[in-house]
N, CA, C and O atoms as a GROMACS GRO file, in nm:
protein
  176
    1MET      N    1   1.455  -1.134   3.352
    1MET     CA    2   1.555  -1.203   3.495
    1MET      C    3   1.494  -1.146   3.606
    1MET      O    4   1.513  -1.024   3.613
    2LYS      N    5   1.410  -1.204   3.716
    2LYS     CA    6   1.375  -1.181   3.824
    2LYS      C    7   1.457  -1.218   3.919
    2LYS      O    8   1.536  -1.312   3.927
    3LEU      N    9   1.428  -1.126   3.996
    3LEU     CA   10   1.555  -1.116   4.138
    3LEU      C   11   1.486  -1.110   4.238
    3LEU      O   12   1.429  -1.001   4.227
    4PRO      N   13   1.446  -1.166   4.348
    4PRO     CA   14   1.390  -1.166   4.462
    4PRO      C   15   1.419  -1.031   4.513
    4PRO      O   16   1.531  -0.983   4.493
    5GLU      N   17   1.312  -0.954   4.590
    5GLU     CA   18   1.359  -0.822   4.659
    5GLU      C   19   1.461  -0.824   4.752
    5GLU      O   20   1.513  -0.713   4.766
    6SER      N   21   1.498  -0.892   4.805
    6SER     CA   22   1.646  -0.904   4.870
    6SER      C   23   1.731  -0.896   4.808
    6SER      O   24   1.792  -0.791   4.830
    7GLU      N   25   1.774  -0.957   4.733
    7GLU     CA   26   1.912  -0.984   4.636
    7GLU      C   27   1.889  -0.848   4.542
    7GLU      O   28   1.979  -0.813   4.466
    8LEU      N   29   1.820  -0.805   4.546
    8LEU     CA   30   1.782  -0.678   4.426
    8LEU      C   31   1.846  -0.567   4.515
    8LEU      O   32   1.932  -0.499   4.459
    9ARG      N   33   1.812  -0.535   4.669
    9ARG     CA   34   1.856  -0.452   4.753
    9ARG      C   35   2.010  -0.478   4.788
    9ARG      O   36   2.079  -0.378   4.810
   10VAL      N   37   2.055  -0.573   4.793
   10VAL     CA   38   2.174  -0.632   4.787
   10VAL      C   39   2.268  -0.580   4.646
   10VAL      O   40   2.357  -0.496   4.644
   11PHE      N   41   2.225  -0.642   4.558
   11PHE     CA   42   2.272  -0.528   4.420
   11PHE      C   43   2.300  -0.429   4.427
   11PHE      O   44   2.416  -0.394   4.403
   12ALA      N   45   2.180  -0.319   4.471
   12ALA     CA   46   2.155  -0.217   4.420
   12ALA      C   47   2.209  -0.141   4.538
   12ALA      O   48   2.175  -0.023   4.529
   13LEU      N   49   2.293  -0.170   4.667
   13LEU     CA   50   2.374  -0.143   4.729
   13LEU      C   51   2.511  -0.149   4.691
   13LEU      O   52   2.573  -0.044   4.673
   14ARG      N   53   2.570  -0.269   4.676
   14ARG     CA   54   2.652  -0.296   4.601
   14ARG      C   55   2.724  -0.193   4.470
   14ARG      O   56   2.844  -0.182   4.444
   15LEU      N   57   2.609  -0.125   4.404
   15LEU     CA   58   2.621  -0.086   4.274
   15LEU      C   59   2.599   0.067   4.345
   15LEU      O   60   2.605   0.165   4.271
   16LEU      N   61   2.580   0.081   4.455
   16LEU     CA   62   2.553   0.280   4.472
   16LEU      C   63   2.666   0.259   4.557
   16LEU      O   64   2.702   0.372   4.588
   17GLU      N   65   2.763   0.151   4.626
   17GLU     CA   66   2.847   0.147   4.649
   17GLU      C   67   3.005   0.208   4.600
   17GLU      O   68   3.092   0.288   4.632
   18SER      N   69   2.959   0.068   4.462
   18SER     CA   70   3.115   0.112   4.392
   18SER      C   71   3.090   0.229   4.287
   18SER      O   72   3.181   0.257   4.209
   19VAL      N   73   3.008   0.275   4.285
   19VAL     CA   74   2.978   0.409   4.210
   19VAL      C   75   2.968   0.542   4.279
   19VAL      O   76   2.985   0.645   4.215
   20GLY      N   77   2.950   0.543   4.369
   20GLY     CA   78   2.918   0.638   4.468
   20GLY      C   79   3.082   0.728   4.507
   20GLY      O   80   3.084   0.850   4.519
   21ASP      N   81   3.205   0.643   4.523
   21ASP     CA   82   3.341   0.650   4.550
   21ASP      C   83   3.372   0.720   4.426
   21ASP      O   84   3.432   0.824   4.452
   22GLU      N   85   3.353   0.699   4.289
   22GLU     CA   86   3.375   0.732   4.148
   22GLU      C   87   3.323   0.887   4.169
   22GLU      O   88   3.399   0.983   4.181
   23SER      N   89   3.206   0.891   4.170
   23SER     CA   90   3.106   1.016   4.128
   23SER      C   91   2.997   1.033   4.165
   23SER      O   92   2.916   0.943   4.139
   24ARG      N   93   2.954   1.141   4.233
   24ARG     CA   94   2.827   1.187   4.254
   24ARG      C   95   2.734   1.179   4.117
   24ARG      O   96   2.626   1.132   4.153
   25GLU      N   97   2.733   1.194   4.040
   25GLU     CA   98   2.666   1.176   3.874
   25GLU      C   99   2.655   1.021   3.814
   25GLU      O  100   2.566   0.975   3.743
   26GLY      N  101   2.733   0.979   3.848
   26GLY     CA  102   2.715   0.803   3.822
   26GLY      C  103   2.602   0.729   3.938
   26GLY      O  104   2.525   0.636   3.913
   27SER      N  105   2.620   0.799   4.068
   27SER     CA  106   2.479   0.722   4.143
   27SER      C  107   2.361   0.794   4.103
   27SER      O  108   2.255   0.738   4.073
   28ARG      N  109   2.380   0.911   4.103
   28ARG     CA  110   2.244   0.951   4.082
   28ARG      C  111   2.154   0.852   3.965
   28ARG      O  112   2.039   0.808   3.971
   29SER      N  113   2.266   0.838   3.855
   29SER     CA  114   2.225   0.720   3.722
   29SER      C  115   2.189   0.584   3.804
   29SER      O  116   2.100   0.500   3.791
   30ALA      N  117   2.257   0.594   3.860
   30ALA     CA  118   2.257   0.428   3.862
   30ALA      C  119   2.073   0.433   4.013
   30ALA      O  120   1.970   0.366   4.022
   31GLU      N  121   2.114   0.515   4.071
   31GLU     CA  122   1.945   0.528   4.141
   31GLU      C  123   1.788   0.525   4.007
   31GLU      O  124   1.680   0.467   4.003
   32ARG      N  125   1.853   0.610   3.929
   32ARG     CA  126   1.761   0.625   3.812
   32ARG      C  127   1.720   0.471   3.773
   32ARG      O  128   1.601   0.442   3.757
   33VAL      N  129   1.817   0.381   3.760
   33VAL     CA  130   1.798   0.312   3.696
   33VAL      C  131   1.739   0.155   3.774
   33VAL      O  132   1.686   0.057   3.722
   34LEU      N  133   1.774   0.183   3.918
   34LEU     CA  134   1.711   0.125   3.973
   34LEU      C  135   1.541   0.177   4.022
   34LEU      O  136   1.490   0.100   4.103
   35LYS      N  137   1.486   0.252   3.996
   35LYS     CA  138   1.423   0.322   4.017
   35LYS      C  139   1.317   0.230   3.898
   35LYS      O  140   1.233   0.142   3.918
   36ARG      N  141   1.348   0.272   3.814
   36ARG     CA  142   1.319   0.194   3.644
   36ARG      C  143   1.279   0.060   3.661
   36ARG      O  144   1.185   0.011   3.598
   37ALA      N  145   1.353  -0.006   3.752
   37ALA     CA  146   1.365  -0.164   3.793
   37ALA      C  147   1.266  -0.209   3.846
   37ALA      O  148   1.199  -0.304   3.806
   38CYS      N  149   1.249  -0.143   3.942
   38CYS     CA  150   1.144  -0.160   4.066
   38CYS      C  151   1.034  -0.165   3.997
   38CYS      O  152   0.966  -0.264   4.023
   39GLY      N  153   0.982  -0.084   3.906
   39GLY     CA  154   0.883   0.016   3.889
   39GLY      C  155   0.850  -0.096   3.793
   39GLY      O  156   0.731  -0.119   3.771
   40ARG      N  157   0.948  -0.171   3.731
   40ARG     CA  158   0.865  -0.261   3.653
   40ARG      C  159   0.818  -0.398   3.709
   40ARG      O  160   0.734  -0.457   3.641
   41ARG      N  161   0.858  -0.454   3.820
   41ARG     CA  162   0.883  -0.548   3.908
   41ARG      C  163   0.700  -0.549   3.900
   41ARG      O  164   0.627  -0.450   3.905
   42PRO      N  165   0.669  -0.659   3.890
   42PRO     CA  166   0.501  -0.704   3.905
   42PRO      C  167   0.466  -0.679   4.049
   42PRO      O  168   0.547  -0.700   4.139
   43ARG      N  169   0.319  -0.624   4.076
   43ARG     CA  170   0.318  -0.608   4.234
   43ARG      C  171   0.282  -0.761   4.268
   43ARG      O  172   0.243  -0.840   4.183
   44ALA      N  173   0.300  -0.793   4.408
   44ALA     CA  174   0.236  -0.921   4.466
   44ALA      C  175   0.116  -0.895   4.493
   44ALA      O  176   0.044  -0.982   4.541
   0.00000   0.00000   0.00000
C-alpha cells in the first residue's frame, strides 16, 4: 500500500495525536514505526 507523502504526514499526525494523550511510550513506538515506514519508501 503506497500513500502520497501528504497523506502519510496527515496519518502520522493523527496517529501521534491519538497516542500522545494516552502515553509517551506509545508515541515513541509510533515514531519508530513511522521512521521504519518512511525508510522503506522508495526515493523519487
